[in-house]
C-alpha positions in Angstrom: 0.0 0.0 0.0 1.6 3.3 -1.1 1.9 6.4 1.0 -0.5 8.2 -1.3 -3.2 5.6 -0.7 -2.6 5.7 3.1 -3.0 9.5 3.0 -6.2 9.2 0.9 -7.7 6.5 3.2 -6.9 8.5 6.3 -8.3 11.7 4.8 -11.5 9.9 3.8 -11.9 8.2 7.1 -11.4 11.6 8.9 -13.9 13.2 6.6 -16.5 10.5 7.3 -16.0 11.1 11.0 -16.8 14.8 10.8 -19.4 14.6 8.0 -21.6 12.5 10.3 -21.0 14.5 13.4 -24.0 13.4 15.5 -23.6 9.7 14.7 -19.9 9.8 15.4 -20.6 11.6 18.7 -23.2 8.9 19.6 -20.8 6.1 18.7 -18.0 7.7 20.7 -20.3 8.3 23.7 -21.6 4.7 23.7 -18.1 3.3 23.3 -16.8 5.4 26.2 -19.7 4.3 28.4 -19.1 0.6 27.6 -15.3 1.0 28.2 -16.0 2.8 31.5 -18.2 0.0 32.7 -15.7 -2.7 31.6 -12.8 -0.8 33.1 -14.6 0.0 36.4 -15.7 -3.6 36.9 -12.2 -4.9 35.9 -10.5 -2.6 38.4 -13.0 -3.6 41.1 -12.3 -7.2 40.4 -8.6 -6.6 40.3 -8.6 -4.9 43.7 -10.8 -7.6 45.1 -8.3 -10.2 43.8 -5.4 -8.3 45.5 -7.4 -8.1 48.8 -8.1 -11.8 48.5 -4.5 -12.7 47.9 -3.6 -10.7 51.0 -6.2 -12.6 53.0 -4.9 -15.9 51.6 -1.4 -15.0 52.6 -2.5 -14.6 56.2 -4.3 -17.9 56.1 -2.4 -20.3 58.5 -2.3 -23.9 59.6 -1.4 -24.3 63.2 1.0 -27.1 64.0 1.2 -27.8 67.8 4.5 -29.0 69.1 5.0 -31.8 71.7 5.1 -30.0 75.1 8.1 -32.1 76.2 10.3 -30.7 73.5 13.1 -28.3 74.4 14.1 -25.2 72.4 16.5 -27.0 70.0 14.0 -29.7 69.3 11.3 -27.2 68.6 13.7 -25.4 66.2 14.3 -28.7 64.4 10.6 -29.1 63.9 10.4 -25.7 62.3 13.1 -26.6 59.9 11.3 -29.8 58.9 8.0 -27.9 58.3 9.6 -25.4 55.9 10.9 -28.3 53.8 7.4 -29.7 53.2 5.7 -29.3 49.8 3.3 -26.3 49.4 4.7 -24.7 52.6 5.7 -21.1 51.9 6.9 -20.2 55.4 6.3 -20.9 59.0 6.4 -18.7 62.1 7.1 -19.9 65.6 4.6 -18.9 68.3 5.6 -19.6 71.9 3.1 -20.6 74.6 3.6 -17.1 76.2 2.7 -15.4 72.9 -0.3 -17.7 72.4 -1.5 -16.9 75.9 -1.3 -13.2 75.3 -3.0 -13.4 72.0 -5.8 -15.5 73.5 -6.4 -13.0 76.3 -6.4 -10.1 73.9 -9.0 -11.9 71.8 -11.2 -12.4 74.8 -10.5 -9.2 76.5 -14.0 -8.6 77.7 -14.3 -11.9 79.5 -12.6 -11.7 82.9 -12.7 -15.5 83.3 -10.3 -15.9 80.4 -7.7 -13.6 81.7 -4.5 -14.3 83.6 -4.4 -17.8 82.4 -1.5 -20.2 83.2 0.8 -20.4 80.2 1.3 -24.1 80.8 -2.2 -24.8 79.3 -1.0 -23.6 75.9 1.5 -25.4 73.6 4.3 -24.0 71.5 3.1 -23.9 67.9 4.0 -23.0 64.4 1.8 -20.9 62.1 2.3 -22.6 58.7 1.6 -20.5 55.5 1.0 -22.3 52.2 1.4 -21.5 48.6 -1.8 -23.2 47.2 -5.0 -23.2 49.2 -6.4 -26.0 47.0 -3.9 -28.3 48.7 -4.6 -27.3 52.3 -6.0 -30.7 53.4 -3.1 -32.6 51.8 -0.6 -30.2 53.4 -2.2 -30.5 56.8 -1.9 -34.3 56.6 1.8 -34.0 55.6 2.4 -31.7 58.6 0.9 -34.2 60.9 3.6 -36.7 59.9 6.4 -34.5 61.0 8.0 -35.8 64.2 7.2 -33.5 67.1 3.9 -32.3 65.8 1.1 -33.6 68.0 -1.8 -31.8 66.6 -2.7 -29.8 63.5 -5.5 -27.3 63.3 -6.8 -26.3 59.9 -10.0 -24.5 58.8 -10.9 -26.0 55.5 -14.2 -24.0 55.2 -12.3 -20.7 55.2 -9.9 -22.0 52.5 -12.8 -23.3 50.4 -14.5 -19.9 50.8 -11.4 -18.1 49.5 -11.2 -20.4 46.5 -14.9 -20.0 45.7 -14.7 -16.2 45.9 -11.8 -16.1 43.6 -13.4 -18.5 41.0 -16.7 -16.6 41.1 -15.1 -13.2 40.7 -13.0 -14.4 37.8 -16.0 -16.0 35.9 -18.2 -12.9 36.5 -15.5 -10.5 35.4 -14.7 -12.4 32.2 -18.4 -12.9 31.3 -19.3 -9.2 31.8 -16.3 -8.0 29.8 -17.2 -10.4 27.0 -20.8 -9.3 26.9 -20.0 -5.6 27.0 -17.4 -6.2 24.2 -20.0 -7.9 22.0 -22.5 -5.2 22.7 -20.0 -2.4 21.9 -19.1 -3.9 18.6 -22.7 -4.4 17.7 -23.6 -0.7 18.6 -20.6 0.6 16.7 -21.4 -1.6 13.8 -24.9 -0.4 13.6 -23.9 3.2 14.0 -21.4 3.0 11.2 -23.9 1.0 9.1 -26.3 4.0 9.3 -23.7 6.4 8.0 -22.7 3.9 5.3 -26.3 3.5 4.2 -26.2 7.1 2.9 -23.2 6.2 0.7 -24.5 2.9 -0.7 -24.9 4.4 -4.2 -21.4 5.8 -4.1 -20.1 2.4 -3.1 -22.0 0.7 -5.9 -20.6 3.2 -8.4 -17.0 2.6 -7.2 -17.6 -1.2 -7.5 -18.8 -0.8 -11.0 -15.8 1.2 -12.1 -13.5 -1.5 -10.8 -12.6 -0.4 -7.2 -11.6 -3.3 -5.1 -13.2 -4.2 -1.9 -10.1 -3.3 0.0 -10.0 0.2 -1.6 -13.6 0.8 -0.5 -13.2 -0.8 2.9 -10.0 1.1 4.1 -11.6 4.5 4.7 -14.2 2.9 6.9 -11.5 1.0 8.8 -9.7 4.3 9.4 -12.9 5.8 10.6 -13.5 3.0 13.0 -9.8 3.2 14.1 -10.2 6.8 15.0 -13.5 6.3 16.7 -12.1 3.6 18.8 -8.8 5.4 19.6 -10.6 8.7 20.6 -13.1 6.7 22.7 -10.3 4.9 24.4 -8.4 8.1 25.3 -11.6 9.8 26.6 -12.6 6.7 28.6 -9.1 6.3 30.0 -9.0 9.9 31.3 -12.5 9.6 32.8 -11.5 6.2 34.4 -8.4 7.7 36.0 -10.4 10.6 37.5 -13.2 8.3 38.7 -10.7 5.8 40.2 -8.7 8.5 42.0 -11.9 10.0 43.4 -13.2 6.7 44.7 -9.8 5.8 46.1 -9.6 9.1 48.0 -13.1 8.7 49.4 -12.3 5.2 50.6 -9.0 6.4 52.2 -10.8 9.2 54.0 -13.8 7.1 55.2 -11.9 3.9 56.0 -10.3 4.9 59.3 -9.5 1.3 60.2 -7.6 0.8 56.9 -9.4 -2.4 56.2 -9.5 -1.7 52.4 -6.2 -1.0 50.6 -6.9 0.3 47.1 -4.1 -0.3 44.6 -2.7 3.1 43.5 -3.6 3.9 39.9 -0.1 5.1 39.2 1.1 1.5 39.5 -1.4 0.0 37.1 -2.1 2.7 34.6 0.0 1.1 31.8 -2.0 -2.2 31.6 -5.2 -0.2 32.0 -4.2 2.1 29.1 -3.3 -1.0 27.0 -6.6 -2.6 27.9 -8.6 0.6 26.9 -6.6 1.1 23.7 -6.9 -2.5 22.6 -10.6 -2.8 23.4 -11.3 0.6 21.8 -9.5 -0.3 18.6 -11.1 -3.7 18.5 -14.6 -2.2 18.9 -14.0 0.6 16.4 -12.3 -1.5 13.6 -14.4 -4.6 14.3 -17.6 -2.5 14.1 -16.5 -0.9 10.9 -15.6 -4.2 9.2 -18.9 -5.7 10.3 -20.9 -2.7 9.0 -19.2 -2.4 5.6 -19.4 -6.1 4.7 -23.0 -5.9 3.7 -22.6 -3.0 1.3 -19.7 -4.5 -0.5 -22.0 -7.2 -1.9 -23.7 -5.2 -4.6 
């Protein structure tokens, strides 16, 4: 394709964009709205995934050590635990620390205060890499010499896994639906503008213009529609995200929620918006022009 043809196609595409101002504005507005919905839901799902990963990283299996073991033997148990498959790390918790933690947890109950530390055992908090293998890992921990009891809450692990799976499926499904809807809307919008030029297309076909020569101006038009929509949507998404993040930071005095800074994720977000915008614009144009090339 020559430079002259590229300039012609770009000029024609830009001309089509401005000659149908209202329809182009409508197409851009609808695409921006769809991109914002997709982007917002994706960012919410991403932050939820990060929060879930942090919660999972705090999930622990408690391995209680034989109370007759001395300090060196307890240390040896810890070294064996770290070597086990699926074990990320383990943290030693002395009986004194366990007692203090228990009393803080039941601070309002005077009967559970000033307990004798001898009723608690030294233990290890074992952190795993894969929650799907919690049961198997707990069984393996129980085989370590010196471990007399293992406490694991499989319901919590199953809840984390279910939340992650549901969030992933819902996110993918919603993005796919909105993507199809966006392409359909853009396609129909461009089809309406193309309908006014059906006679011109028929004449060009009769004088020997190839399908590609006729198609390229519409591809450029869709390209510019998608790119402009992506830029506008990205800017609005940035403002919306920062506004919500600031509101959460002000209202969440306990710092329960930790929103990922937009500055650390703007590149993949920009790539997502640009890719989807161009896919919607160009895909919609190709879908719209196909019917009018068969004359």
